[in-house]
MDAnalysis code that builds the backbone (N, CA, C; Angstrom):
import MDAnalysis as mda
import numpy as np

u = mda.Universe.empty(690, n_residues=230, atom_resindex=np.repeat(np.arange(230), 3), trajectory=True)
u.add_TopologyAttr("name", ["N", "CA", "C"] * 230)
u.add_TopologyAttr("resid", np.arange(1, 231))
u.add_TopologyAttr("resname", ["MET", "HIS", "VAL", "LEU", "LEU", "THR", "GLU", "ASP", "ASN", "ALA", "LEU", "ILE", "ALA", "SER", "GLY", "ILE", "VAL", "ALA", "GLY", "LEU", "GLU", "ALA", "GLN", "GLY", "PHE", "SER", "VAL", "ALA", "HIS", "ALA", "ALA", "THR", "ALA", "ALA", "GLN", "ALA", "ASP", "ALA", "MET", "LEU", "ARG", "SER", "ALA", "ARG", "PHE", "ASP", "LEU", "MET", "ILE", "LEU", "ASP", "LEU", "GLY", "LEU", "PRO", "ASP", "GLU", "ASP", "GLY", "LEU", "ALA", "PHE", "LEU", "HIS", "ARG", "LEU", "ARG", "ARG", "ARG", "GLY", "ALA", "GLU", "LEU", "PRO", "VAL", "LEU", "ILE", "LEU", "THR", "ALA", "ARG", "ASP", "ALA", "VAL", "THR", "GLU", "ARG", "VAL", "SER", "GLY", "LEU", "HIS", "ALA", "GLY", "ALA", "ASP", "ASP", "TYR", "LEU", "VAL", "LYS", "PRO", "PHE", "ASP", "LEU", "ARG", "GLU", "LEU", "ALA", "ALA", "ARG", "LEU", "LEU", "ALA", "LEU", "LEU", "ARG", "ARG", "ALA", "ALA", "GLY", "ARG", "THR", "SER", "HIS", "LEU", "ILE", "GLU", "HIS", "GLY", "SER", "LEU", "VAL", "TYR", "ASP", "PRO", "ALA", "ALA", "CYS", "ALA", "ALA", "SER", "LEU", "ASN", "GLY", "HIS", "PRO", "ILE", "ASP", "LEU", "SER", "ARG", "ARG", "GLU", "GLN", "ALA", "LEU", "LEU", "GLN", "ALA", "LEU", "LEU", "HIS", "ASN", "PRO", "GLY", "ARG", "VAL", "LEU", "SER", "ALA", "GLU", "GLN", "LEU", "LYS", "ASP", "ALA", "VAL", "TYR", "GLY", "LEU", "GLY", "GLU", "ASP", "VAL", "GLU", "SER", "ASN", "ALA", "LEU", "ASN", "VAL", "HIS", "ILE", "HIS", "HIS", "LEU", "ARG", "ARG", "LYS", "LEU", "GLY", "ASN", "GLY", "ILE", "VAL", "GLU", "THR", "VAL", "ARG", "GLY", "LEU", "GLY", "TYR", "ARG", "LEU", "GLY", "ALA", "ALA", "GLY", "GLN", "ASP", "ASP", "PRO", "ALA", "GLN", "GLU", "ALA", "GLY", "SER"])
u.atoms.positions = np.array([
    [-86.589, 64.096, -75.630],
    [-86.894, 63.317, -76.823],
    [-86.582, 61.849, -76.579],
    [-87.582, 61.027, -76.722],
    [-87.446, 59.609, -76.399],
    [-87.219, 58.835, -77.692],
    [-86.045, 58.262, -77.842],
    [-85.632, 57.610, -79.083],
    [-85.501, 56.110, -78.859],
    [-86.016, 55.334, -79.812],
    [-85.802, 53.892, -79.805],
    [-84.728, 53.564, -80.831],
    [-83.629, 53.030, -80.369],
    [-82.534, 52.611, -81.241],
    [-82.626, 51.108, -81.463],
    [-82.818, 50.694, -82.718],
    [-82.858, 49.273, -83.062],
    [-81.592, 48.940, -83.831],
    [-80.635, 48.332, -83.138],
    [-79.292, 48.087, -83.677],
    [-78.730, 46.844, -83.007],
    [-78.288, 45.854, -83.816],
    [-77.829, 44.601, -83.234],
    [-76.355, 44.616, -82.844],
    [-75.584, 45.574, -83.349],
    [-74.169, 45.658, -82.997],
    [-74.029, 46.375, -81.657],
    [-73.612, 45.641, -80.644],
    [-73.574, 46.193, -79.287],
    [-72.616, 47.367, -79.167],
    [-71.469, 47.298, -79.840],
    [-70.493, 48.371, -79.744],
    [-71.030, 49.656, -80.379],
    [-71.598, 49.529, -81.561],
    [-72.176, 50.701, -82.217],
    [-73.323, 51.264, -81.383],
    [-74.162, 50.369, -80.868],
    [-75.310, 50.803, -80.083],
    [-74.881, 51.574, -78.837],
    [-73.869, 51.082, -78.136],
    [-73.431, 51.759, -76.907],
    [-72.879, 53.146, -77.214],
    [-72.175, 53.278, -78.347],
    [-71.651, 54.579, -78.740],
    [-72.762, 55.561, -79.079],
    [-73.787, 55.073, -79.794],
    [-74.912, 55.941, -80.145],
    [-75.677, 56.366, -78.896],
    [-75.941, 55.416, -78.015],
    [-76.674, 55.733, -76.787],
    [-75.927, 56.790, -75.983],
    [-74.626, 56.586, -75.772],
    [-73.840, 57.541, -74.979],
    [-73.797, 58.900, -75.660],
    [-73.591, 58.909, -76.987],
    [-73.487, 60.171, -77.703],
    [-74.781, 60.959, -77.715],
    [-75.903, 60.276, -77.937],
    [-77.184, 60.976, -77.982],
    [-77.634, 61.419, -76.592],
    [-77.390, 60.595, -75.585],
    [-77.774, 61.003, -74.229],
    [-76.985, 62.215, -73.768],
    [-75.734, 62.336, -74.233],
    [-74.936, 63.512, -73.895],
    [-75.503, 64.769, -74.541],
    [-76.319, 64.590, -75.590],
    [-76.915, 65.730, -76.283],
    [-78.390, 65.919, -75.915],
    [-78.810, 65.279, -74.836],
    [-80.135, 65.537, -74.312],
    [-81.220, 64.570, -74.720],
    [-80.878, 63.535, -75.500],
    [-81.874, 62.537, -75.886],
    [-81.985, 61.462, -74.807],
    [-83.164, 60.864, -74.709],
    [-83.346, 59.660, -73.903],
    [-83.440, 58.503, -74.878],
    [-82.587, 57.478, -74.715],
    [-82.472, 56.425, -75.723],
    [-82.712, 55.058, -75.095],
    [-83.620, 54.294, -75.708],
    [-83.824, 52.896, -75.356],
    [-83.267, 52.045, -76.491],
    [-82.628, 50.931, -76.147],
    [-81.960, 50.121, -77.164],
    [-82.636, 48.774, -77.310],
    [-82.893, 48.383, -78.557],
    [-83.386, 47.046, -78.889],
    [-82.408, 46.414, -79.865],
    [-82.043, 45.151, -79.647],
    [-81.068, 44.479, -80.502],
    [-81.724, 43.684, -81.628],
    [-83.040, 43.504, -81.559],
    [-83.753, 42.740, -82.581],
    [-85.058, 43.439, -82.934],
    [-85.638, 43.030, -84.055],
    [-86.932, 43.574, -84.443],
    [-88.006, 43.195, -83.425],
    [-87.931, 41.991, -82.904],
    [-88.924, 41.541, -81.926],
    [-88.870, 42.398, -80.661],
    [-87.647, 42.685, -80.194],
    [-87.516, 43.544, -79.018],
    [-88.055, 44.933, -79.291],
    [-87.725, 45.490, -80.459],
    [-88.205, 46.827, -80.819],
    [-89.727, 46.851, -80.903],
    [-90.299, 45.806, -81.499],
    [-91.749, 45.724, -81.624],
    [-92.409, 45.715, -80.253],
    [-91.851, 44.956, -79.326],
    [-92.404, 44.886, -77.978],
    [-92.311, 46.237, -77.275],
    [-91.194, 46.928, -77.458],
    [-91.034, 48.238, -76.831],
    [-92.020, 49.249, -77.404],
    [-92.229, 49.208, -78.712],
    [-93.162, 50.140, -79.347],
    [-94.592, 49.900, -78.873],
    [-94.899, 48.669, -78.534],
    [-96.247, 48.348, -78.049],
    [-96.447, 48.749, -76.602],
    [-95.358, 48.830, -75.839],
    [-95.487, 49.087, -74.400],
    [-95.139, 50.507, -73.987],
    [-94.498, 51.285, -74.862],
    [-94.088, 52.636, -74.504],
    [-94.230, 53.550, -75.713],
    [-94.200, 54.852, -75.456],
    [-94.311, 55.832, -76.534],
    [-92.935, 56.419, -76.829],
    [-92.584, 56.477, -78.112],
    [-91.314, 57.059, -78.535],
    [-91.574, 58.196, -79.525],
    [-90.661, 59.163, -79.530],
    [-90.761, 60.282, -80.471],
    [-90.138, 59.930, -81.814],
    [-89.136, 59.051, -81.805],
    [-88.379, 58.705, -83.007],
    [-87.868, 57.277, -82.911],
    [-87.553, 56.709, -84.075],
    [-86.852, 55.421, -84.072],
    [-85.680, 55.480, -85.036],
    [-84.536, 54.979, -84.595],
    [-83.365, 54.754, -85.444],
    [-83.344, 53.263, -85.754],
    [-83.305, 52.933, -87.048],
    [-83.480, 51.536, -87.449],
    [-82.331, 51.051, -88.316],
    [-81.639, 50.015, -87.843],
    [-80.649, 49.313, -88.655],
    [-81.386, 48.295, -89.528],
    [-80.875, 48.060, -90.727],
    [-81.556, 47.135, -91.625],
    [-81.111, 45.693, -91.454],
    [-79.877, 45.478, -91.010],
    [-79.349, 44.118, -90.897],
    [-79.603, 43.508, -89.542],
    [-80.863, 43.335, -89.180],
    [-81.209, 42.768, -87.879],
    [-81.160, 41.246, -87.935],
    [-80.857, 40.589, -86.816],
    [-80.668, 39.130, -86.846],
    [-81.943, 38.330, -87.027],
    [-83.106, 38.884, -86.669],
    [-84.342, 38.101, -86.724],
    [-85.293, 38.517, -87.833],
    [-85.077, 39.689, -88.427],
    [-85.974, 40.167, -89.483],
    [-85.285, 41.288, -90.235],
    [-85.437, 41.322, -91.544],
    [-84.885, 42.423, -92.317],
    [-85.533, 43.720, -91.875],
    [-84.711, 44.763, -91.726],
    [-85.213, 46.034, -91.229],
    [-86.307, 46.636, -92.092],
    [-86.191, 46.491, -93.422],
    [-87.218, 47.027, -94.311],
    [-88.548, 46.302, -94.126],
    [-88.487, 44.987, -93.955],
    [-89.711, 44.224, -93.718],
    [-90.353, 44.651, -92.398],
    [-89.530, 44.865, -91.396],
    [-90.028, 45.323, -90.095],
    [-90.693, 46.683, -90.232],
    [-90.057, 47.593, -90.977],
    [-90.614, 48.923, -91.166],
    [-91.935, 48.855, -91.931],
    [-91.974, 48.030, -92.985],
    [-93.221, 47.823, -93.721],
    [-94.339, 47.409, -92.764],
    [-94.008, 46.483, -91.889],
    [-95.006, 45.946, -90.953],
    [-95.500, 47.018, -89.997],
    [-94.569, 47.849, -89.501],
    [-94.953, 48.920, -88.590],
    [-95.871, 49.931, -89.275],
    [-95.536, 50.300, -90.513],
    [-96.362, 51.285, -91.217],
    [-97.744, 50.713, -91.533],
    [-97.809, 49.451, -91.890],
    [-99.113, 48.837, -92.156],
    [-99.967, 48.812, -90.888],
    [-99.291, 48.707, -89.755],
    [-99.999, 48.676, -88.475],
    [-100.458, 50.061, -88.044],
    [-99.973, 51.079, -88.719],
    [-100.384, 52.442, -88.394],
    [-99.397, 53.224, -87.557],
    [-98.201, 52.681, -87.316],
    [-97.181, 53.409, -86.551],
    [-96.741, 54.645, -87.326],
    [-96.830, 55.802, -86.698],
    [-96.556, 57.060, -87.389],
    [-95.272, 57.738, -86.942],
    [-94.567, 57.186, -85.963],
    [-93.392, 57.875, -85.467],
    [-92.336, 57.998, -86.575],
    [-91.594, 59.117, -86.611],
    [-90.533, 59.268, -87.613],
    [-89.465, 58.191, -87.447],
    [-88.986, 57.675, -88.586],
    [-87.978, 56.613, -88.574],
    [-86.783, 57.033, -89.420],
    [-85.608, 56.952, -88.822],
    [-84.361, 57.190, -89.541],
    [-83.648, 55.863, -89.697],
    [-83.411, 55.462, -90.941],
    [-82.651, 54.242, -91.206],
    [-81.164, 54.554, -91.081],
    [-80.475, 53.728, -90.302],
    [-79.034, 53.882, -90.102],
    [-78.387, 52.549, -90.476],
    [-77.674, 52.511, -91.599],
    [-77.218, 51.233, -92.124],
    [-75.952, 51.383, -92.958],
    [-75.276, 50.256, -93.184],
    [-74.106, 50.248, -94.060],
    [-74.484, 50.078, -95.522],
    [-75.738, 49.803, -95.807],
    [-76.199, 49.635, -97.190],
    [-76.265, 51.012, -97.863],
    [-75.307, 51.280, -98.737],
    [-75.182, 52.633, -99.277],
    [-75.602, 52.772, -100.739],
    [-76.081, 51.703, -101.362],
    [-76.499, 51.791, -102.763],
    [-77.738, 52.672, -102.884],
    [-77.837, 53.375, -104.004],
    [-78.984, 54.256, -104.234],
    [-80.285, 53.462, -104.186],
    [-80.278, 52.259, -104.744],
    [-81.490, 51.446, -104.731],
    [-81.922, 51.108, -103.306],
    [-80.944, 50.886, -102.420],
    [-81.266, 50.601, -101.026],
    [-81.898, 51.823, -100.364],
    [-81.352, 53.002, -100.648],
    [-81.901, 54.224, -100.048],
    [-83.324, 54.460, -100.538],
    [-83.535, 54.283, -101.838],
    [-84.866, 54.471, -102.394],
    [-85.848, 53.481, -101.781],
    [-85.419, 52.227, -101.647],
    [-86.280, 51.208, -101.049],
    [-86.629, 51.561, -99.610],
    [-85.654, 52.073, -98.874],
    [-85.898, 52.454, -97.489],
    [-86.917, 53.572, -97.372],
    [-86.794, 54.571, -98.236],
    [-87.734, 55.685, -98.193],
    [-89.123, 55.248, -98.636],
    [-89.181, 54.378, -99.644],
    [-90.475, 53.871, -100.086],
    [-91.125, 52.990, -99.018],
    [-90.307, 52.360, -98.204],
    [-90.846, 51.489, -97.157],
    [-91.463, 52.278, -96.009],
    [-91.202, 53.590, -95.986],
    [-91.791, 54.409, -94.931],
    [-90.795, 55.139, -94.061],
    [-89.509, 55.050, -94.386],
    [-88.500, 55.780, -93.618],
    [-88.605, 57.273, -93.918],
    [-88.271, 58.090, -92.941],
    [-88.301, 59.543, -93.104],
    [-86.924, 60.104, -93.425],
    [-85.883, 59.337, -93.151],
    [-84.518, 59.764, -93.453],
    [-83.642, 58.531, -93.528],
    [-82.457, 58.694, -94.092],
    [-81.569, 57.557, -94.344],
    [-80.141, 58.045, -94.159],
    [-79.407, 57.421, -93.247],
    [-78.023, 57.800, -92.966],
    [-77.143, 56.559, -93.070],
    [-76.036, 56.701, -93.775],
    [-75.162, 55.556, -94.051],
    [-74.012, 55.515, -93.046],
    [-73.695, 54.313, -92.562],
    [-72.518, 54.096, -91.714],
    [-71.266, 54.068, -92.590],
    [-70.126, 54.561, -92.086],
    [-69.943, 55.259, -90.813],
    [-70.536, 56.668, -90.864],
    [-70.798, 57.231, -89.706],
    [-71.487, 58.511, -89.632],
    [-70.912, 59.315, -88.473],
    [-71.261, 60.602, -88.451],
    [-70.856, 61.484, -87.357],
    [-72.051, 61.640, -86.421],
    [-71.827, 61.471, -85.131],
    [-72.915, 61.571, -84.168],
    [-73.586, 62.936, -84.208],
    [-72.827, 63.980, -84.527],
    [-73.426, 65.316, -84.618],
    [-74.435, 65.385, -85.747],
    [-74.112, 64.723, -86.877],
    [-75.058, 64.708, -87.989],
    [-76.290, 63.892, -87.629],
    [-76.088, 62.763, -86.962],
    [-77.216, 61.943, -86.548],
    [-78.157, 62.754, -85.654],
    [-77.602, 63.449, -84.659],
    [-78.426, 64.253, -83.755],
    [-79.148, 65.353, -84.515],
    [-78.458, 66.004, -85.453],
    [-79.076, 67.075, -86.229],
    [-80.225, 66.552, -87.080],
    [-80.043, 65.368, -87.667],
    [-81.111, 64.779, -88.478],
    [-82.317, 64.396, -87.611],
    [-82.061, 63.895, -86.420],
    [-83.166, 63.554, -85.521],
    [-83.953, 64.798, -85.133],
    [-83.245, 65.874, -84.833],
    [-83.915, 67.121, -84.483],
    [-84.730, 67.654, -85.662],
    [-84.188, 67.505, -86.873],
    [-84.917, 67.949, -88.060],
    [-86.194, 67.135, -88.253],
    [-86.123, 65.829, -87.999],
    [-87.310, 64.988, -88.105],
    [-88.374, 65.406, -87.089],
    [-87.942, 65.692, -85.879],
    [-88.886, 66.144, -84.858],
    [-89.507, 67.473, -85.245],
    [-88.688, 68.362, -85.792],
    [-89.184, 69.677, -86.206],
    [-90.248, 69.530, -87.291],
    [-89.963, 68.688, -88.273],
    [-90.929, 68.493, -89.360],
    [-92.200, 67.820, -88.843],
    [-92.053, 66.849, -87.960],
    [-93.221, 66.148, -87.416],
    [-94.128, 67.101, -86.645],
    [-93.523, 68.116, -86.019],
    [-94.296, 69.092, -85.257],
    [-94.786, 70.246, -86.120],
    [-94.384, 70.262, -87.394],
    [-94.819, 71.323, -88.295],
    [-94.119, 72.643, -88.077],
    [-92.918, 72.591, -87.495],
    [-92.173, 73.829, -87.269],
    [-91.174, 74.045, -88.395],
    [-90.889, 75.330, -88.687],
    [-89.866, 75.660, -89.684],
    [-88.551, 76.020, -89.031],
    [-88.565, 76.296, -87.740],
    [-87.352, 76.650, -87.002],
    [-87.019, 75.554, -86.018],
    [-85.728, 75.395, -85.733],
    [-85.340, 74.394, -84.744],
    [-85.679, 74.849, -83.333],
    [-85.931, 76.151, -83.147],
    [-86.308, 76.667, -81.839],
    [-87.755, 76.294, -81.530],
    [-87.999, 75.906, -80.293],
    [-89.351, 75.610, -79.839],
    [-89.814, 76.773, -78.969],
    [-90.835, 77.484, -79.425],
    [-91.345, 78.636, -78.692],
    [-92.686, 78.285, -78.061],
    [-92.776, 78.582, -76.781],
    [-94.005, 78.299, -76.038],
    [-94.264, 79.503, -75.134],
    [-95.059, 80.443, -75.644],
    [-95.277, 81.673, -74.909],
    [-93.969, 82.422, -74.739],
    [-93.635, 82.745, -73.510],
    [-92.402, 83.477, -73.227],
    [-91.193, 82.563, -73.099],
    [-91.417, 81.257, -73.276],
    [-90.336, 80.273, -73.171],
    [-89.803, 79.928, -74.559],
    [-88.490, 79.926, -74.704],
    [-87.846, 79.508, -75.945],
    [-86.837, 78.422, -75.598],
    [-86.941, 77.276, -76.293],
    [-86.010, 76.184, -76.036],
    [-85.301, 75.813, -77.322],
    [-83.986, 75.690, -77.251],
    [-83.160, 75.296, -78.390],
    [-82.646, 73.889, -78.126],
    [-83.253, 72.854, -78.739],
    [-82.835, 71.480, -78.457],
    [-81.434, 71.168, -78.951],
    [-80.961, 71.881, -79.987],
    [-79.616, 71.622, -80.490],
    [-78.557, 72.115, -79.513],
    [-78.804, 73.270, -78.924],
    [-77.849, 73.848, -77.970],
    [-78.165, 73.459, -76.536],
    [-79.295, 72.762, -76.329],
    [-79.742, 72.402, -74.974],
    [-79.818, 73.648, -74.096],
    [-80.465, 74.691, -74.627],
    [-80.529, 75.971, -73.935],
    [-81.963, 76.463, -73.874],
    [-82.345, 77.015, -72.733],
    [-83.688, 77.543, -72.531],
    [-83.610, 78.990, -72.064],
    [-84.610, 79.775, -72.448],
    [-84.706, 81.147, -71.960],
    [-86.170, 81.460, -71.683],
    [-86.387, 82.295, -70.699],
    [-87.724, 82.713, -70.314],
    [-87.756, 84.230, -70.270],
    [-88.636, 84.837, -71.071],
    [-88.694, 86.291, -71.194],
    [-87.337, 86.881, -71.570],
    [-86.602, 86.146, -72.402],
    [-85.308, 86.625, -72.875],
    [-84.149, 86.365, -71.934],
    [-84.418, 85.770, -70.783],
    [-83.357, 85.502, -69.803],
    [-83.006, 84.014, -69.817],
    [-81.729, 83.666, -69.912],
    [-81.342, 82.252, -69.932],
    [-81.707, 81.551, -68.638],
    [-82.165, 80.312, -68.767],
    [-82.552, 79.492, -67.624],
    [-81.690, 78.241, -67.626],
    [-81.031, 77.990, -66.511],
    [-80.157, 76.821, -66.400],
    [-80.985, 75.602, -66.010],
    [-81.040, 74.615, -66.921],
    [-81.779, 73.387, -66.649],
    [-80.829, 72.205, -66.670],
    [-81.039, 71.270, -65.762],
    [-80.240, 70.048, -65.752],
    [-80.654, 69.168, -66.932],
    [-79.885, 68.137, -67.201],
    [-80.194, 67.234, -68.311],
    [-81.552, 66.565, -68.108],
    [-81.863, 66.153, -66.886],
    [-83.142, 65.513, -66.614],
    [-84.285, 66.513, -66.773],
    [-84.078, 67.735, -66.318],
    [-85.116, 68.759, -66.456],
    [-85.362, 69.075, -67.925],
    [-84.302, 69.091, -68.718],
    [-84.468, 69.325, -70.148],
    [-85.243, 68.187, -70.809],
    [-84.945, 66.956, -70.426],
    [-85.659, 65.811, -70.997],
    [-87.141, 65.878, -70.653],
    [-87.449, 66.269, -69.431],
    [-88.839, 66.420, -69.008],
    [-89.523, 67.526, -69.794],
    [-88.850, 68.665, -69.925],
    [-89.409, 69.793, -70.669],
    [-89.650, 69.422, -72.123],
    [-88.692, 68.737, -72.745],
    [-88.846, 68.356, -74.146],
    [-90.019, 67.403, -74.342],
    [-90.188, 66.460, -73.422],
    [-91.315, 65.532, -73.534],
    [-92.635, 66.294, -73.535],
    [-92.733, 67.320, -72.715],
    [-93.957, 68.115, -72.651],
    [-94.105, 69.000, -73.887],
    [-93.015, 69.632, -74.317],
    [-93.075, 70.525, -75.465],
    [-93.423, 69.791, -76.749],
    [-92.986, 68.548, -76.868],
    [-93.267, 67.773, -78.082],
    [-94.666, 67.160, -78.066],
    [-95.392, 67.333, -76.954],
    [-96.746, 66.784, -76.857],
    [-97.712, 67.823, -76.304],
    [-97.797, 68.993, -76.938],
    [-98.670, 70.051, -76.408],
    [-100.136, 69.613, -76.409],
    [-100.788, 69.840, -75.286],
    [-102.197, 69.484, -75.168],
    [-102.451, 68.040, -74.810],
    [-101.415, 67.222, -74.834],
    [-101.586, 65.796, -74.552],
    [-101.230, 65.486, -73.105],
    [-102.024, 64.649, -72.472],
    [-101.742, 64.216, -71.108],
    [-100.784, 63.028, -71.169],
    [-99.657, 63.148, -70.484],
    [-98.664, 62.079, -70.427],
    [-98.681, 61.472, -69.032],
    [-98.680, 60.167, -68.976],
    [-98.684, 59.493, -67.684],
    [-97.322, 59.646, -67.013],
    [-97.300, 59.355, -65.729],
    [-96.029, 59.415, -65.004],
    [-95.028, 58.436, -65.592],
    [-95.503, 57.254, -66.010],
    [-94.599, 56.264, -66.600],
    [-94.023, 56.755, -67.926],
    [-94.845, 57.409, -68.734],
    [-94.348, 57.944, -70.003],
    [-93.291, 59.007, -69.762],
    [-93.498, 59.858, -68.781],
    [-92.516, 60.888, -68.481],
    [-91.248, 60.280, -67.894],
    [-91.390, 59.261, -67.071],
    [-90.206, 58.589, -66.534],
    [-89.382, 57.972, -67.651],
    [-90.052, 57.347, -68.625],
    [-89.335, 56.762, -69.758],
    [-88.597, 57.838, -70.546],
    [-89.237, 59.006, -70.727],
    [-88.622, 60.096, -71.478],
    [-87.421, 60.678, -70.741],
    [-87.490, 60.703, -69.423],
    [-86.426, 61.319, -68.624],
    [-85.288, 60.346, -68.346],
    [-85.626, 59.083, -68.040],
    [-84.613, 58.126, -67.593],
    [-84.322, 57.008, -68.595],
    [-85.215, 56.792, -69.534],
    [-85.054, 55.654, -70.428],
    [-86.006, 54.557, -70.032],
    [-86.298, 53.690, -70.991],
    [-87.298, 52.648, -70.803],
    [-86.866, 51.640, -69.748],
    [-87.737, 51.465, -68.756],
    [-87.533, 50.409, -67.782],
    [-86.456, 50.662, -66.741],
    [-85.850, 51.841, -66.738],
    [-84.798, 52.108, -65.753],
    [-85.418, 52.227, -64.370],
    [-84.781, 51.627, -63.390],
    [-85.292, 51.631, -62.023],
    [-84.944, 52.961, -61.363],
    [-85.970, 53.734, -61.015],
    [-85.742, 55.037, -60.385],
    [-86.569, 55.117, -59.113],
    [-86.190, 56.009, -58.231],
    [-86.932, 56.194, -56.993],
    [-88.329, 56.718, -57.296],
    [-89.280, 56.369, -56.453],
    [-90.687, 56.670, -56.714],
    [-90.964, 58.167, -56.798],
    [-90.192, 58.981, -56.071],
    [-90.452, 60.423, -56.056],
    [-89.543, 61.206, -56.998],
    [-88.721, 60.504, -57.799],
    [-87.739, 61.186, -58.639],
    [-88.411, 62.116, -59.646],
    [-89.484, 61.648, -60.286],
    [-90.164, 62.482, -61.275],
    [-90.741, 63.730, -60.635],
    [-91.339, 63.589, -59.463],
    [-91.906, 64.750, -58.777],
    [-90.840, 65.782, -58.439],
    [-89.639, 65.303, -58.137],
    [-88.535, 66.224, -57.840],
    [-88.210, 67.069, -59.072],
    [-88.130, 66.430, -60.242],
    [-87.817, 67.166, -61.471],
    [-88.963, 68.105, -61.853],
    [-90.202, 67.688, -61.640],
    [-91.340, 68.563, -61.903],
    [-91.288, 69.785, -61.000],
    [-90.971, 69.563, -59.734],
    [-90.853, 70.672, -58.781],
    [-89.785, 71.669, -59.236],
    [-88.622, 71.174, -59.656],
    [-87.543, 72.060, -60.093],
    [-87.936, 72.809, -61.359],
    [-88.625, 72.136, -62.280],
    [-89.040, 72.792, -63.516],
    [-90.051, 73.896, -63.218],
    [-90.963, 73.632, -62.316],
    [-91.935, 74.658, -61.942],
    [-91.267, 75.837, -61.248],
    [-90.274, 75.542, -60.426],
    [-89.581, 76.625, -59.723],
    [-88.843, 77.537, -60.699],
    [-88.298, 76.963, -61.767],
    [-87.506, 77.739, -62.715],
    [-88.338, 78.391, -63.817],
    [-89.449, 77.727, -64.214],
    [-90.222, 78.207, -65.364],
    [-91.636, 78.631, -64.997],
    [-91.954, 78.616, -63.717],
    [-93.294, 78.977, -63.286],
    [-94.095, 77.743, -62.943],
    [-94.907, 77.833, -61.886],
    [-95.661, 76.661, -61.442],
    [-96.622, 76.133, -62.494],
    [-97.041, 77.003, -63.411],
    [-98.011, 76.583, -64.405],
    [-97.437, 75.766, -65.540],
    [-96.108, 75.638, -65.642],
    [-95.497, 74.974, -66.795],
    [-95.867, 73.496, -66.871],
    [-96.090, 72.866, -65.724],
    [-96.522, 71.454, -65.696],
    [-97.870, 71.400, -64.997],
    [-98.908, 71.053, -65.748],
    [-100.242, 70.922, -65.178],
    [-100.480, 69.479, -64.736],
    [-100.996, 69.326, -63.548],
    [-101.347, 67.996, -63.053],
    [-102.781, 67.673, -63.435],
    [-102.985, 66.562, -64.100],
    [-104.326, 66.084, -64.431],
    [-104.589, 64.898, -63.511],
    [-105.362, 65.124, -62.511],
    [-105.525, 64.130, -61.436],
    [-105.985, 62.779, -61.977],
    [-105.274, 61.753, -61.549],
    [-105.610, 60.401, -61.930],
    [-105.110, 59.979, -63.298],
    [-104.561, 60.923, -64.078],
    [-104.113, 60.615, -65.427],
    [-102.631, 60.896, -65.645],
    [-102.153, 62.055, -65.190],
    [-100.751, 62.383, -65.415],
    [-100.516, 63.876, -65.476],
    [-99.750, 64.294, -66.467],
    [-99.328, 65.694, -66.562],
    [-99.405, 66.164, -68.010],
    [-99.530, 67.485, -68.185],
    [-99.480, 68.067, -69.523],
    [-98.819, 69.429, -69.458],
    [-98.424, 69.918, -70.609],
    [-97.765, 71.202, -70.721],
    [-98.737, 72.319, -70.386],
    [-98.277, 73.239, -69.540],
    [-99.067, 74.409, -69.189],
    [-98.357, 75.676, -69.629],
    [-98.795, 76.796, -69.108],
    [-98.237, 78.088, -69.499],
    [-96.911, 78.343, -68.797],
    [-95.955, 78.890, -69.535],
    [-94.645, 79.207, -68.967],
    [-94.686, 80.559, -68.276],
    [-93.926, 80.662, -67.197],
    [-93.778, 81.949, -66.523],
    [-94.937, 82.334, -65.645],
    [-95.887, 81.420, -65.430],
    [-97.036, 81.723, -64.596],
    [-96.963, 80.926, -63.313],
    [-97.240, 81.598, -62.220],
    [-97.221, 80.929, -60.923],
    [-98.643, 80.598, -60.482],
    [-98.848, 79.333, -60.208],
    [-100.145, 78.862, -59.740],
    [-99.915, 77.893, -58.588],
    [-100.040, 78.381, -57.341],
    [-99.739, 77.519, -56.190],
    [-100.523, 76.217, -56.202],
    [-101.706, 76.194, -56.821],
    [-102.492, 74.962, -56.855],
    [-101.795, 73.866, -57.631],
    [-101.011, 74.259, -58.675],
    [-100.288, 73.266, -59.448],
    [-99.243, 72.589, -58.591],
    [-98.540, 73.373, -57.772],
    [-97.495, 72.790, -56.926],
    [-98.104, 71.833, -55.916],
    [-99.280, 72.203, -55.383],
    [-99.923, 71.338, -54.417],
    [-100.412, 70.057, -55.066],
    [-100.736, 70.144, -56.385],
    [-101.270, 68.976, -57.062],
    [-100.251, 67.935, -57.416],
    [-98.975, 68.250, -57.318],
    [-97.945, 67.273, -57.686],
    [-97.786, 66.212, -56.616],
])
């Protein structure tokens, strides 16, 4: 799950990034509305956490602008503004949820997962894909009822694919989901994680679309051509 955190307080931001990454999220941080806007234009995110007291633009005005532009990603407002009128204004501006500081990181993660679940039209927090079942809250996967041990990077890769069924994701989009926006990684790092995911969940789990990228395939199926295509 690729999250954009828009928060100008560096200490709070570092705590959120560390806490969410420990729970399997990939988090990119923007300290201003302008930075967040640029990131949204250059990369794809599953969710945004938005502080309202930004130094260059009021968070509600920024959210209004994003919604008018057609941005559909779920947005959770995270702010110290706790008045009922502020919460109502935030929801009317296009926010999908509203959490007041101070907060518990476990609640923040649970709310983000709930937003993703609703955006995908699921009623359960479990993500089922054929014989594969993934629990994003517990960071646990099983195939045909048997638990599968996945590393944090492999889980991030799997989640990016599961949250975009049928969609072709470029290598850069998957790298952002696995490592974070703009992080410098070795050129073959993504292929290594794809190889490990195919070995554990079947070669068909990641389909290579030549010249475009990758998409979610069938779990538990072995297709040697897929491995050769990576």
